[in-house]
Predicted model as a PDB file, atoms N, CA, C, CB and O in Angstrom, pLDDT in the B-factor column:
MODEL        1                                                                  
ATOM      1  N   MET A   1     134.084  25.416 105.018  1.00 86.00           N  
ATOM      2  CA  MET A   1     134.430  26.298 106.160  1.00 86.00           C  
ATOM      3  C   MET A   1     133.225  27.483 106.134  1.00 86.00           C  
ATOM      4  CB  MET A   1     136.079  26.955 105.964  1.00 86.00           C  
ATOM      5  O   MET A   1     132.824  28.077 105.133  1.00 86.00           O  
ATOM      6  N   LYS A   2     132.708  27.674 107.701  1.00 90.00           N  
ATOM      7  CA  LYS A   2     131.612  28.645 107.674  1.00 90.00           C  
ATOM      8  C   LYS A   2     132.031  29.836 108.881  1.00 90.00           C  
ATOM      9  CB  LYS A   2     130.060  27.788 108.003  1.00 90.00           C  
ATOM     10  O   LYS A   2     132.470  29.598 110.006  1.00 90.00           O  
ATOM     11  N   LEU A   3     131.774  31.059 108.323  1.00 94.00           N  
ATOM     12  CA  LEU A   3     131.768  31.943 109.663  1.00 94.00           C  
ATOM     13  C   LEU A   3     130.193  32.161 109.967  1.00 94.00           C  
ATOM     14  CB  LEU A   3     132.631  33.556 109.450  1.00 94.00           C  
ATOM     15  O   LEU A   3     129.240  32.229 109.191  1.00 94.00           O  
ATOM     16  N   THR A   4     130.256  32.237 111.219  1.00 96.00           N  
ATOM     17  CA  THR A   4     128.457  32.305 111.604  1.00 96.00           C  
ATOM     18  C   THR A   4     128.781  33.499 112.720  1.00 96.00           C  
ATOM     19  CB  THR A   4     127.483  30.456 112.483  1.00 96.00           C  
ATOM     20  O   THR A   4     129.887  33.752 113.198  1.00 96.00           O  
ATOM     21  N   GLY A   5     127.622  34.109 112.982  1.00 97.00           N  
ATOM     22  CA  GLY A   5     127.265  34.867 114.143  1.00 97.00           C  
ATOM     23  C   GLY A   5     125.519  34.933 114.565  1.00 97.00           C  
ATOM     24  O   GLY A   5     124.564  34.815 113.798  1.00 97.00           O  
ATOM     25  N   SER A   6     125.516  35.135 115.871  1.00 98.00           N  
ATOM     26  CA  SER A   6     123.973  35.258 116.177  1.00 98.00           C  
ATOM     27  C   SER A   6     123.994  36.669 116.568  1.00 98.00           C  
ATOM     28  CB  SER A   6     123.309  34.209 117.410  1.00 98.00           C  
ATOM     29  O   SER A   6     124.998  37.173 117.070  1.00 98.00           O  
ATOM     30  N   PHE A   7     122.670  37.468 116.303  1.00 98.00           N  
ATOM     31  CA  PHE A   7     122.577  38.435 116.754  1.00 98.00           C  
ATOM     32  C   PHE A   7     121.079  38.710 117.228  1.00 98.00           C  
ATOM     33  CB  PHE A   7     123.140  39.204 115.925  1.00 98.00           C  
ATOM     34  O   PHE A   7     120.201  38.032 116.695  1.00 98.00           O  
ATOM     35  N   ILE A   8     120.728  39.634 118.170  1.00 98.00           N  
ATOM     36  CA  ILE A   8     119.670  40.060 118.680  1.00 98.00           C  
ATOM     37  C   ILE A   8     119.545  41.614 118.488  1.00 98.00           C  
ATOM     38  CB  ILE A   8     119.646  39.617 120.001  1.00 98.00           C  
ATOM     39  O   ILE A   8     120.376  42.460 118.819  1.00 98.00           O  
ATOM     40  N   VAL A   9     118.253  41.820 117.845  1.00 98.00           N  
ATOM     41  CA  VAL A   9     117.852  43.232 117.593  1.00 98.00           C  
ATOM     42  C   VAL A   9     117.555  44.049 118.928  1.00 98.00           C  
ATOM     43  CB  VAL A   9     116.567  43.237 116.676  1.00 98.00           C  
ATOM     44  O   VAL A   9     116.462  43.949 119.485  1.00 98.00           O  
ATOM     45  N   LYS A  10     118.582  44.868 119.421  1.00 98.00           N  
ATOM     46  CA  LYS A  10     118.396  45.808 120.373  1.00 98.00           C  
ATOM     47  C   LYS A  10     117.368  46.828 120.281  1.00 98.00           C  
ATOM     48  CB  LYS A  10     119.464  46.371 120.510  1.00 98.00           C  
ATOM     49  O   LYS A  10     116.478  46.954 121.122  1.00 98.00           O  
ATOM     50  N   GLU A  11     117.505  47.584 119.210  1.00 98.00           N  
ATOM     51  CA  GLU A  11     116.566  48.879 118.866  1.00 98.00           C  
ATOM     52  C   GLU A  11     116.738  48.854 117.226  1.00 98.00           C  
ATOM     53  CB  GLU A  11     117.182  50.560 119.675  1.00 98.00           C  
ATOM     54  O   GLU A  11     117.724  48.381 116.660  1.00 98.00           O  
ATOM     55  N   VAL A  12     115.584  49.457 116.551  1.00 97.00           N  
ATOM     56  CA  VAL A  12     115.490  49.825 115.347  1.00 97.00           C  
ATOM     57  C   VAL A  12     115.608  51.163 115.311  1.00 97.00           C  
ATOM     58  CB  VAL A  12     114.442  49.395 114.782  1.00 97.00           C  
ATOM     59  O   VAL A  12     114.785  51.942 115.793  1.00 97.00           O  
ATOM     60  N   LYS A  13     116.714  51.493 114.692  1.00 97.00           N  
ATOM     61  CA  LYS A  13     116.929  52.806 114.555  1.00 97.00           C  
ATOM     62  C   LYS A  13     116.419  54.018 113.539  1.00 97.00           C  
ATOM     63  CB  LYS A  13     118.007  52.729 114.484  1.00 97.00           C  
ATOM     64  O   LYS A  13     116.444  55.242 113.665  1.00 97.00           O  
ATOM     65  N   LYS A  14     115.944  53.147 112.476  1.00 95.00           N  
ATOM     66  CA  LYS A  14     115.209  53.772 111.193  1.00 95.00           C  
ATOM     67  C   LYS A  14     114.450  52.513 110.377  1.00 95.00           C  
ATOM     68  CB  LYS A  14     116.439  54.589 110.091  1.00 95.00           C  
ATOM     69  O   LYS A  14     114.871  51.363 110.248  1.00 95.00           O  
ATOM     70  N   LYS A  15     113.454  52.974 109.969  1.00 94.00           N  
ATOM     71  CA  LYS A  15     112.561  51.968 109.184  1.00 94.00           C  
ATOM     72  C   LYS A  15     113.326  51.736 107.680  1.00 94.00           C  
ATOM     73  CB  LYS A  15     110.865  52.653 108.982  1.00 94.00           C  
ATOM     74  O   LYS A  15     113.928  52.613 107.060  1.00 94.00           O  
ATOM     75  N   THR A  16     113.140  50.320 107.261  1.00 94.00           N  
ATOM     76  CA  THR A  16     113.643  50.305 106.158  1.00 94.00           C  
ATOM     77  C   THR A  16     112.490  49.442 105.372  1.00 94.00           C  
ATOM     78  CB  THR A  16     115.100  49.791 106.219  1.00 94.00           C  
ATOM     79  O   THR A  16     111.531  48.891 105.912  1.00 94.00           O  
ATOM     80  N   SER A  17     112.769  49.451 104.114  1.00 95.00           N  
ATOM     81  CA  SER A  17     111.871  48.702 103.168  1.00 95.00           C  
ATOM     82  C   SER A  17     112.370  47.451 102.623  1.00 95.00           C  
ATOM     83  CB  SER A  17     111.542  49.514 102.053  1.00 95.00           C  
ATOM     84  O   SER A  17     111.697  46.688 101.931  1.00 95.00           O  
ATOM     85  N   ALA A  18     113.730  47.253 103.008  1.00 94.00           N  
ATOM     86  CA  ALA A  18     114.517  46.016 102.599  1.00 94.00           C  
ATOM     87  C   ALA A  18     113.848  44.746 103.150  1.00 94.00           C  
ATOM     88  CB  ALA A  18     116.025  46.092 103.135  1.00 94.00           C  
ATOM     89  O   ALA A  18     113.479  44.538 104.305  1.00 94.00           O  
ATOM     90  N   GLU A  19     113.768  43.912 102.033  1.00 93.00           N  
ATOM     91  CA  GLU A  19     112.955  42.425 102.391  1.00 93.00           C  
ATOM     92  C   GLU A  19     113.854  41.722 103.454  1.00 93.00           C  
ATOM     93  CB  GLU A  19     112.782  41.270 100.908  1.00 93.00           C  
ATOM     94  O   GLU A  19     115.075  41.700 103.296  1.00 93.00           O  
ATOM     95  N   PHE A  20     113.219  41.111 104.606  1.00 95.00           N  
ATOM     96  CA  PHE A  20     113.539  40.451 105.822  1.00 95.00           C  
ATOM     97  C   PHE A  20     113.652  41.677 106.912  1.00 95.00           C  
ATOM     98  CB  PHE A  20     114.948  39.535 105.652  1.00 95.00           C  
ATOM     99  O   PHE A  20     112.883  41.767 107.869  1.00 95.00           O  
ATOM    100  N   PHE A  21     114.751  42.645 106.633  1.00 97.00           N  
ATOM    101  CA  PHE A  21     114.764  43.677 107.598  1.00 97.00           C  
ATOM    102  C   PHE A  21     113.566  44.370 107.912  1.00 97.00           C  
ATOM    103  CB  PHE A  21     115.619  44.565 107.251  1.00 97.00           C  
ATOM    104  O   PHE A  21     113.419  44.724 109.082  1.00 97.00           O  
ATOM    105  N   LYS A  22     112.593  44.654 106.996  1.00 96.00           N  
ATOM    106  CA  LYS A  22     111.593  45.496 107.359  1.00 96.00           C  
ATOM    107  C   LYS A  22     110.482  44.877 108.379  1.00 96.00           C  
ATOM    108  CB  LYS A  22     110.995  45.951 106.109  1.00 96.00           C  
ATOM    109  O   LYS A  22     109.608  45.537 108.941  1.00 96.00           O  
ATOM    110  N   GLY A  23     110.655  43.737 108.478  1.00 95.00           N  
ATOM    111  CA  GLY A  23     109.856  42.940 109.738  1.00 95.00           C  
ATOM    112  C   GLY A  23     110.449  42.933 111.235  1.00 95.00           C  
ATOM    113  O   GLY A  23     109.867  42.645 112.281  1.00 95.00           O  
ATOM    114  N   LEU A  24     111.975  43.394 110.996  1.00 96.00           N  
ATOM    115  CA  LEU A  24     112.425  42.812 112.368  1.00 96.00           C  
ATOM    116  C   LEU A  24     112.059  44.279 113.474  1.00 96.00           C  
ATOM    117  CB  LEU A  24     114.426  42.272 112.290  1.00 96.00           C  
ATOM    118  O   LEU A  24     112.033  45.479 113.199  1.00 96.00           O  
ATOM    119  N   LYS A  25     111.834  43.618 114.652  1.00 96.00           N  
ATOM    120  CA  LYS A  25     111.802  44.529 115.857  1.00 96.00           C  
ATOM    121  C   LYS A  25     112.702  44.163 117.062  1.00 96.00           C  
ATOM    122  CB  LYS A  25     110.401  44.589 116.362  1.00 96.00           C  
ATOM    123  O   LYS A  25     113.448  43.184 117.045  1.00 96.00           O  
ATOM    124  N   ALA A  26     112.610  44.845 117.902  1.00 97.00           N  
ATOM    125  CA  ALA A  26     113.492  44.602 119.110  1.00 97.00           C  
ATOM    126  C   ALA A  26     112.971  43.282 119.723  1.00 97.00           C  
ATOM    127  CB  ALA A  26     113.433  45.859 120.217  1.00 97.00           C  
ATOM    128  O   ALA A  26     111.829  42.872 119.931  1.00 97.00           O  
ATOM    129  N   GLY A  27     114.451  42.645 119.988  1.00 97.00           N  
ATOM    130  CA  GLY A  27     113.929  41.314 120.722  1.00 97.00           C  
ATOM    131  C   GLY A  27     114.050  40.220 119.520  1.00 97.00           C  
ATOM    132  O   GLY A  27     114.406  39.119 119.939  1.00 97.00           O  
ATOM    133  N   ASP A  28     113.871  40.276 118.386  1.00 97.00           N  
ATOM    134  CA  ASP A  28     114.264  39.566 117.135  1.00 97.00           C  
ATOM    135  C   ASP A  28     115.682  39.118 117.336  1.00 97.00           C  
ATOM    136  CB  ASP A  28     114.131  40.484 115.831  1.00 97.00           C  
ATOM    137  O   ASP A  28     116.590  39.853 117.724  1.00 97.00           O  
ATOM    138  N   GLN A  29     115.799  37.735 117.010  1.00 98.00           N  
ATOM    139  CA  GLN A  29     117.181  37.078 116.720  1.00 98.00           C  
ATOM    140  C   GLN A  29     117.359  36.595 115.241  1.00 98.00           C  
ATOM    141  CB  GLN A  29     117.384  35.804 117.675  1.00 98.00           C  
ATOM    142  O   GLN A  29     116.389  36.173 114.611  1.00 98.00           O  
ATOM    143  N   PHE A  30     118.573  36.662 114.713  1.00 98.00           N  
ATOM    144  CA  PHE A  30     118.745  36.038 113.489  1.00 98.00           C  
ATOM    145  C   PHE A  30     120.478  35.937 113.708  1.00 98.00           C  
ATOM    146  CB  PHE A  30     118.058  36.997 112.056  1.00 98.00           C  
ATOM    147  O   PHE A  30     121.290  36.465 114.468  1.00 98.00           O  
ATOM    148  N   ASP A  31     120.531  34.907 112.541  1.00 98.00           N  
ATOM    149  CA  ASP A  31     122.088  34.337 112.317  1.00 98.00           C  
ATOM    150  C   ASP A  31     122.390  34.802 111.052  1.00 98.00           C  
ATOM    151  CB  ASP A  31     122.327  32.654 112.353  1.00 98.00           C  
ATOM    152  O   ASP A  31     121.530  35.116 110.228  1.00 98.00           O  
ATOM    153  N   LEU A  32     123.864  34.870 110.824  1.00 97.00           N  
ATOM    154  CA  LEU A  32     124.479  35.311 109.783  1.00 97.00           C  
ATOM    155  C   LEU A  32     125.550  34.184 109.292  1.00 97.00           C  
ATOM    156  CB  LEU A  32     125.058  36.645 110.134  1.00 97.00           C  
ATOM    157  O   LEU A  32     126.358  33.740 110.108  1.00 97.00           O  
ATOM    158  N   VAL A  33     125.540  33.760 108.022  1.00 96.00           N  
ATOM    159  CA  VAL A  33     126.373  32.791 107.731  1.00 96.00           C  
ATOM    160  C   VAL A  33     127.202  32.939 106.479  1.00 96.00           C  
ATOM    161  CB  VAL A  33     125.666  31.693 107.704  1.00 96.00           C  
ATOM    162  O   VAL A  33     126.640  33.033 105.387  1.00 96.00           O  
ATOM    163  N   TYR A  34     128.409  32.961 106.582  1.00 93.00           N  
ATOM    164  CA  TYR A  34     128.921  33.160 105.424  1.00 93.00           C  
ATOM    165  C   TYR A  34     130.039  31.848 105.195  1.00 93.00           C  
ATOM    166  CB  TYR A  34     129.518  34.668 105.411  1.00 93.00           C  
ATOM    167  O   TYR A  34     130.937  31.517 105.970  1.00 93.00           O  
ATOM    168  N   GLU A  35     129.744  31.340 104.121  1.00 87.00           N  
ATOM    169  CA  GLU A  35     130.386  29.710 103.478  1.00 87.00           C  
ATOM    170  C   GLU A  35     131.307  30.021 102.394  1.00 87.00           C  
ATOM    171  CB  GLU A  35     129.107  28.555 102.708  1.00 87.00           C  
ATOM    172  O   GLU A  35     131.005  30.482 101.293  1.00 87.00           O  
ATOM    173  N   PHE A  36     132.382  29.740 102.797  1.00 82.00           N  
ATOM    174  CA  PHE A  36     133.491  29.761 101.756  1.00 82.00           C  
ATOM    175  C   PHE A  36     133.091  28.766 100.889  1.00 82.00           C  
ATOM    176  CB  PHE A  36     134.950  29.508 102.272  1.00 82.00           C  
ATOM    177  O   PHE A  36     133.090  27.585 101.236  1.00 82.00           O  
ATOM    178  N   ARG A  37     132.631  29.266  99.397  1.00 72.00           N  
ATOM    179  CA  ARG A  37     132.241  28.198  98.441  1.00 72.00           C  
ATOM    180  C   ARG A  37     133.121  28.419  97.185  1.00 72.00           C  
ATOM    181  CB  ARG A  37     130.639  28.248  98.079  1.00 72.00           C  
ATOM    182  O   ARG A  37     132.685  27.812  96.207  1.00 72.00           O  
ATOM    183  N   GLY A  38     134.123  29.054  96.988  1.00 66.00           N  
ATOM    184  CA  GLY A  38     134.902  29.191  96.125  1.00 66.00           C  
ATOM    185  C   GLY A  38     134.299  29.866  94.936  1.00 66.00           C  
ATOM    186  O   GLY A  38     134.622  29.454  93.822  1.00 66.00           O  
ATOM    187  N   ARG A  39     133.462  30.856  95.053  1.00 64.00           N  
ATOM    188  CA  ARG A  39     132.748  31.480  93.858  1.00 64.00           C  
ATOM    189  C   ARG A  39     133.808  32.153  93.146  1.00 64.00           C  
ATOM    190  CB  ARG A  39     131.560  32.503  94.229  1.00 64.00           C  
ATOM    191  O   ARG A  39     134.733  32.553  93.852  1.00 64.00           O  
ATOM    192  N   TYR A  40     133.893  32.408  91.675  1.00 70.00           N  
ATOM    193  CA  TYR A  40     134.673  33.140  91.329  1.00 70.00           C  
ATOM    194  C   TYR A  40     133.904  34.100  90.242  1.00 70.00           C  
ATOM    195  CB  TYR A  40     135.801  32.388  90.955  1.00 70.00           C  
ATOM    196  O   TYR A  40     133.110  33.871  89.330  1.00 70.00           O  
ATOM    197  N   LYS A  41     134.503  35.259  90.762  1.00 70.00           N  
ATOM    198  CA  LYS A  41     133.849  36.553  89.734  1.00 70.00           C  
ATOM    199  C   LYS A  41     132.515  36.790  90.302  1.00 70.00           C  
ATOM    200  CB  LYS A  41     133.629  36.143  87.926  1.00 70.00           C  
ATOM    201  O   LYS A  41     131.645  37.155  89.512  1.00 70.00           O  
ATOM    202  N   GLN A  42     132.172  36.628  91.680  1.00 74.00           N  
ATOM    203  CA  GLN A  42     130.913  36.857  92.096  1.00 74.00           C  
ATOM    204  C   GLN A  42     131.251  37.466  93.254  1.00 74.00           C  
ATOM    205  CB  GLN A  42     130.007  35.727  92.199  1.00 74.00           C  
ATOM    206  O   GLN A  42     132.362  37.309  93.762  1.00 74.00           O  
ATOM    207  N   ALA A  43     130.014  38.459  93.940  1.00 76.00           N  
ATOM    208  CA  ALA A  43     130.399  39.076  95.262  1.00 76.00           C  
ATOM    209  C   ALA A  43     129.913  38.082  96.065  1.00 76.00           C  
ATOM    210  CB  ALA A  43     129.825  40.520  95.628  1.00 76.00           C  
ATOM    211  O   ALA A  43     128.892  37.453  95.787  1.00 76.00           O  
ATOM    212  N   PRO A  44     130.645  37.878  97.142  1.00 82.00           N  
ATOM    213  CA  PRO A  44     130.376  36.980  98.296  1.00 82.00           C  
ATOM    214  C   PRO A  44     128.956  37.378  99.034  1.00 82.00           C  
ATOM    215  CB  PRO A  44     131.646  37.093  99.358  1.00 82.00           C  
ATOM    216  O   PRO A  44     128.598  38.518  99.330  1.00 82.00           O  
ATOM    217  N   VAL A  45     128.268  36.199  99.248  1.00 89.00           N  
ATOM    218  CA  VAL A  45     126.980  36.171  99.570  1.00 89.00           C  
ATOM    219  C   VAL A  45     126.886  35.627 101.138  1.00 89.00           C  
ATOM    220  CB  VAL A  45     126.224  35.291  98.499  1.00 89.00           C  
ATOM    221  O   VAL A  45     127.421  34.563 101.451  1.00 89.00           O  
ATOM    222  N   ILE A  46     126.209  36.390 102.035  1.00 94.00           N  
ATOM    223  CA  ILE A  46     125.996  36.036 103.175  1.00 94.00           C  
ATOM    224  C   ILE A  46     124.541  35.694 103.657  1.00 94.00           C  
ATOM    225  CB  ILE A  46     126.534  36.926 103.820  1.00 94.00           C  
ATOM    226  O   ILE A  46     123.652  36.538 103.774  1.00 94.00           O  
ATOM    227  N   ASP A  47     124.410  34.392 103.916  1.00 96.00           N  
ATOM    228  CA  ASP A  47     122.872  33.803 104.384  1.00 96.00           C  
ATOM    229  C   ASP A  47     122.605  34.455 105.451  1.00 96.00           C  
ATOM    230  CB  ASP A  47     122.688  32.234 104.750  1.00 96.00           C  
ATOM    231  O   ASP A  47     123.507  34.777 106.224  1.00 96.00           O  
ATOM    232  N   ILE A  48     121.024  34.831 105.726  1.00 97.00           N  
ATOM    233  CA  ILE A  48     120.496  35.027 106.804  1.00 97.00           C  
ATOM    234  C   ILE A  48     119.488  33.851 107.547  1.00 97.00           C  
ATOM    235  CB  ILE A  48     119.919  36.179 106.538  1.00 97.00           C  
ATOM    236  O   ILE A  48     118.461  33.476 106.981  1.00 97.00           O  
ATOM    237  N   TYR A  49     119.780  33.479 108.476  1.00 98.00           N  
ATOM    238  CA  TYR A  49     118.898  32.255 109.111  1.00 98.00           C  
ATOM    239  C   TYR A  49     117.968  33.238 110.178  1.00 98.00           C  
ATOM    240  CB  TYR A  49     120.025  30.824 110.064  1.00 98.00           C  
ATOM    241  O   TYR A  49     118.304  34.340 110.611  1.00 98.00           O  
ATOM    242  N   GLN A  50     116.832  32.572 110.435  1.00 97.00           N  
ATOM    243  CA  GLN A  50     115.909  32.877 111.395  1.00 97.00           C  
ATOM    244  C   GLN A  50     114.982  31.441 111.750  1.00 97.00           C  
ATOM    245  CB  GLN A  50     115.019  34.154 110.812  1.00 97.00           C  
ATOM    246  O   GLN A  50     114.287  30.800 110.961  1.00 97.00           O  
ATOM    247  N   ASP A  51     115.188  31.222 112.982  1.00 95.00           N  
ATOM    248  CA  ASP A  51     114.474  30.040 113.606  1.00 95.00           C  
ATOM    249  C   ASP A  51     115.142  28.506 112.924  1.00 95.00           C  
ATOM    250  CB  ASP A  51     112.680  30.238 113.233  1.00 95.00           C  
ATOM    251  O   ASP A  51     114.495  27.461 112.847  1.00 95.00           O  
ATOM    252  N   GLY A  52     116.267  28.647 112.569  1.00 95.00           N  
ATOM    253  CA  GLY A  52     117.069  27.773 111.879  1.00 95.00           C  
ATOM    254  C   GLY A  52     116.674  27.581 110.297  1.00 95.00           C  
ATOM    255  O   GLY A  52     117.032  26.584 109.669  1.00 95.00           O  
ATOM    256  N   LYS A  53     116.076  28.397 109.854  1.00 97.00           N  
ATOM    257  CA  LYS A  53     115.654  28.407 108.279  1.00 97.00           C  
ATOM    258  C   LYS A  53     116.256  29.559 107.641  1.00 97.00           C  
ATOM    259  CB  LYS A  53     114.037  28.500 108.017  1.00 97.00           C  
ATOM    260  O   LYS A  53     116.367  30.681 108.134  1.00 97.00           O  
ATOM    261  N   GLU A  54     116.619  29.191 106.541  1.00 96.00           N  
ATOM    262  CA  GLU A  54     117.356  30.500 105.625  1.00 96.00           C  
ATOM    263  C   GLU A  54     116.101  31.102 105.100  1.00 96.00           C  
ATOM    264  CB  GLU A  54     118.533  30.022 104.173  1.00 96.00           C  
ATOM    265  O   GLU A  54     115.149  30.557 104.540  1.00 96.00           O  
ATOM    266  N   VAL A  55     116.360  32.626 105.476  1.00 97.00           N  
ATOM    267  CA  VAL A  55     115.277  33.528 104.994  1.00 97.00           C  
ATOM    268  C   VAL A  55     115.526  34.434 104.027  1.00 97.00           C  
ATOM    269  CB  VAL A  55     114.782  34.231 105.945  1.00 97.00           C  
ATOM    270  O   VAL A  55     114.622  34.962 103.380  1.00 97.00           O  
ATOM    271  N   HIS A  56     116.946  34.714 103.833  1.00 96.00           N  
ATOM    272  CA  HIS A  56     117.240  35.913 102.884  1.00 96.00           C  
ATOM    273  C   HIS A  56     118.542  35.731 103.091  1.00 96.00           C  
ATOM    274  CB  HIS A  56     116.659  37.448 103.175  1.00 96.00           C  
ATOM    275  O   HIS A  56     119.003  35.159 104.079  1.00 96.00           O  
ATOM    276  N   SER A  57     119.349  36.322 101.951  1.00 95.00           N  
ATOM    277  CA  SER A  57     120.745  36.748 101.498  1.00 95.00           C  
ATOM    278  C   SER A  57     120.978  37.741 101.064  1.00 95.00           C  
ATOM    279  CB  SER A  57     121.259  36.162 100.725  1.00 95.00           C  
ATOM    280  O   SER A  57     120.185  38.349 100.346  1.00 95.00           O  
ATOM    281  N   ASN A  58     122.301  38.230 101.434  1.00 95.00           N  
ATOM    282  CA  ASN A  58     122.791  39.887 100.943  1.00 95.00           C  
ATOM    283  C   ASN A  58     123.828  39.544 100.706  1.00 95.00           C  
ATOM    284  CB  ASN A  58     122.836  41.242 101.891  1.00 95.00           C  
ATOM    285  O   ASN A  58     124.259  38.491 101.175  1.00 95.00           O  
ATOM    286  N   ASN A  59     124.737  40.527  99.699  1.00 92.00           N  
ATOM    287  CA  ASN A  59     125.976  40.435  99.406  1.00 92.00           C  
ATOM    288  C   ASN A  59     126.440  41.333 100.370  1.00 92.00           C  
ATOM    289  CB  ASN A  59     126.327  40.672  98.044  1.00 92.00           C  
ATOM    290  O   ASN A  59     125.498  41.885 100.941  1.00 92.00           O  
ATOM    291  N   SER A  60     127.738  41.750 100.836  1.00 90.00           N  
ATOM    292  CA  SER A  60     128.263  42.503 101.839  1.00 90.00           C  
ATOM    293  C   SER A  60     127.703  43.805 102.011  1.00 90.00           C  
ATOM    294  CB  SER A  60     129.549  42.608 101.670  1.00 90.00           C  
ATOM    295  O   SER A  60     127.113  44.224 103.007  1.00 90.00           O  
ATOM    296  N   LEU A  61     128.006  44.552 100.676  1.00 92.00           N  
ATOM    297  CA  LEU A  61     127.353  46.100 100.740  1.00 92.00           C  
ATOM    298  C   LEU A  61     125.985  46.174 100.897  1.00 92.00           C  
ATOM    299  CB  LEU A  61     127.582  46.930  99.486  1.00 92.00           C  
ATOM    300  O   LEU A  61     125.562  47.214 101.402  1.00 92.00           O  
ATOM    301  N   GLN A  62     125.052  45.169 100.532  1.00 94.00           N  
ATOM    302  CA  GLN A  62     123.722  45.184 100.959  1.00 94.00           C  
ATOM    303  C   GLN A  62     123.608  45.031 102.535  1.00 94.00           C  
ATOM    304  CB  GLN A  62     122.976  44.082 100.229  1.00 94.00           C  
ATOM    305  O   GLN A  62     122.954  45.795 103.246  1.00 94.00           O  
ATOM    306  N   LEU A  63     124.326  43.951 102.975  1.00 96.00           N  
ATOM    307  CA  LEU A  63     124.122  43.703 104.471  1.00 96.00           C  
ATOM    308  C   LEU A  63     124.286  44.788 105.265  1.00 96.00           C  
ATOM    309  CB  LEU A  63     124.978  42.738 104.997  1.00 96.00           C  
ATOM    310  O   LEU A  63     123.429  45.139 106.076  1.00 96.00           O  
ATOM    311  N   LYS A  64     125.593  45.500 105.054  1.00 96.00           N  
ATOM    312  CA  LYS A  64     126.299  46.688 105.815  1.00 96.00           C  
ATOM    313  C   LYS A  64     125.177  47.803 105.909  1.00 96.00           C  
ATOM    314  CB  LYS A  64     127.737  47.296 104.960  1.00 96.00           C  
ATOM    315  O   LYS A  64     124.937  48.389 106.965  1.00 96.00           O  
ATOM    316  N   THR A  65     124.458  48.069 104.630  1.00 96.00           N  
ATOM    317  CA  THR A  65     123.498  49.088 104.412  1.00 96.00           C  
ATOM    318  C   THR A  65     122.469  48.646 105.218  1.00 96.00           C  
ATOM    319  CB  THR A  65     123.085  49.326 102.995  1.00 96.00           C  
ATOM    320  O   THR A  65     122.223  49.391 106.166  1.00 96.00           O  
ATOM    321  N   ASN A  66     121.701  47.505 105.101  1.00 96.00           N  
ATOM    322  CA  ASN A  66     120.622  47.214 105.816  1.00 96.00           C  
ATOM    323  C   ASN A  66     120.903  46.999 107.305  1.00 96.00           C  
ATOM    324  CB  ASN A  66     120.020  46.113 105.235  1.00 96.00           C  
ATOM    325  O   ASN A  66     119.914  47.284 107.982  1.00 96.00           O  
ATOM    326  N   LEU A  67     122.004  46.562 108.052  1.00 97.00           N  
ATOM    327  CA  LEU A  67     122.231  46.671 109.379  1.00 97.00           C  
ATOM    328  C   LEU A  67     122.403  47.813 109.958  1.00 97.00           C  
ATOM    329  CB  LEU A  67     123.112  46.060 109.681  1.00 97.00           C  
ATOM    330  O   LEU A  67     122.238  47.904 111.174  1.00 97.00           O  
ATOM    331  N   GLU A  68     122.771  48.907 109.184  1.00 97.00           N  
ATOM    332  CA  GLU A  68     122.911  50.257 109.649  1.00 97.00           C  
ATOM    333  C   GLU A  68     121.748  50.880 110.284  1.00 97.00           C  
ATOM    334  CB  GLU A  68     123.288  51.054 108.605  1.00 97.00           C  
ATOM    335  O   GLU A  68     121.844  51.814 111.079  1.00 97.00           O  
ATOM    336  N   SER A  69     120.394  50.217 109.830  1.00 97.00           N  
ATOM    337  CA  SER A  69     119.079  50.619 110.581  1.00 97.00           C  
ATOM    338  C   SER A  69     118.941  50.162 112.091  1.00 97.00           C  
ATOM    339  CB  SER A  69     117.852  49.998 109.809  1.00 97.00           C  
ATOM    340  O   SER A  69     118.069  50.636 112.820  1.00 97.00           O  
ATOM    341  N   PHE A  70     119.766  49.302 112.476  1.00 98.00           N  
ATOM    342  CA  PHE A  70     119.723  48.639 113.687  1.00 98.00           C  
ATOM    343  C   PHE A  70     120.697  48.805 114.531  1.00 98.00           C  
ATOM    344  CB  PHE A  70     119.615  47.463 113.547  1.00 98.00           C  
ATOM    345  O   PHE A  70     121.782  49.291 114.213  1.00 98.00           O  
ATOM    346  N   GLU A  71     120.361  48.377 115.798  1.00 98.00           N  
ATOM    347  CA  GLU A  71     121.328  48.481 116.764  1.00 98.00           C  
ATOM    348  C   GLU A  71     121.390  46.859 117.311  1.00 98.00           C  
ATOM    349  CB  GLU A  71     120.898  49.690 117.935  1.00 98.00           C  
ATOM    350  O   GLU A  71     120.369  46.325 117.744  1.00 98.00           O  
ATOM    351  N   LEU A  72     122.590  46.194 117.251  1.00 98.00           N  
ATOM    352  CA  LEU A  72     122.516  44.843 117.298  1.00 98.00           C  
ATOM    353  C   LEU A  72     123.251  44.595 118.574  1.00 98.00           C  
ATOM    354  CB  LEU A  72     123.074  44.136 116.045  1.00 98.00           C  
ATOM    355  O   LEU A  72     123.906  45.514 119.066  1.00 98.00           O  
ATOM    356  N   GLU A  73     123.191  43.343 119.189  1.00 98.00           N  
ATOM    357  CA  GLU A  73     124.154  42.732 120.052  1.00 98.00           C  
ATOM    358  C   GLU A  73     124.212  41.256 119.591  1.00 98.00           C  
ATOM    359  CB  GLU A  73     123.763  42.895 121.600  1.00 98.00           C  
ATOM    360  O   GLU A  73     123.229  40.571 119.308  1.00 98.00           O  
ATOM    361  N   GLN A  74     125.654  40.821 119.552  1.00 97.00           N  
ATOM    362  CA  GLN A  74     126.205  39.583 119.059  1.00 97.00           C  
ATOM    363  C   GLN A  74     126.057  38.585 120.222  1.00 97.00           C  
ATOM    364  CB  GLN A  74     127.723  39.750 118.579  1.00 97.00           C  
ATOM    365  O   GLN A  74     126.493  38.732 121.363  1.00 97.00           O  
ATOM    366  N   THR A  75     125.507  37.758 119.829  1.00 95.00           N  
ATOM    367  CA  THR A  75     125.089  36.690 121.297  1.00 95.00           C  
ATOM    368  C   THR A  75     126.276  35.565 121.094  1.00 95.00           C  
ATOM    369  CB  THR A  75     123.123  35.726 121.228  1.00 95.00           C  
ATOM    370  O   THR A  75     126.643  34.930 122.082  1.00 95.00           O  
ATOM    371  N   GLN A  76     126.922  35.302 119.700  1.00 77.00           N  
ATOM    372  CA  GLN A  76     128.014  34.067 119.481  1.00 77.00           C  
ATOM    373  C   GLN A  76     128.986  34.603 118.626  1.00 77.00           C  
ATOM    374  CB  GLN A  76     127.425  32.656 118.778  1.00 77.00           C  
ATOM    375  O   GLN A  76     129.945  33.917 118.273  1.00 77.00           O  
TER     376      GLN A  76                                                      
ENDMDL                                                                          
END                                                                             
């Protein structure tokens, strides 16, 4: 089972040096995918896709922190 969402960057609120996120600009689109994999004793990992390819992944805390630098619009 997968949870997915598609997002468009509306605005960059502050610069970041985080991998993948440092190159985002207004108008860019990406997808977040969380797959229930049944991992035990590991933080959940959210995969980040752009143009249909997996480009990065974050745990939920990293993702929350990274996304705070952007204003996003969910498209799906």
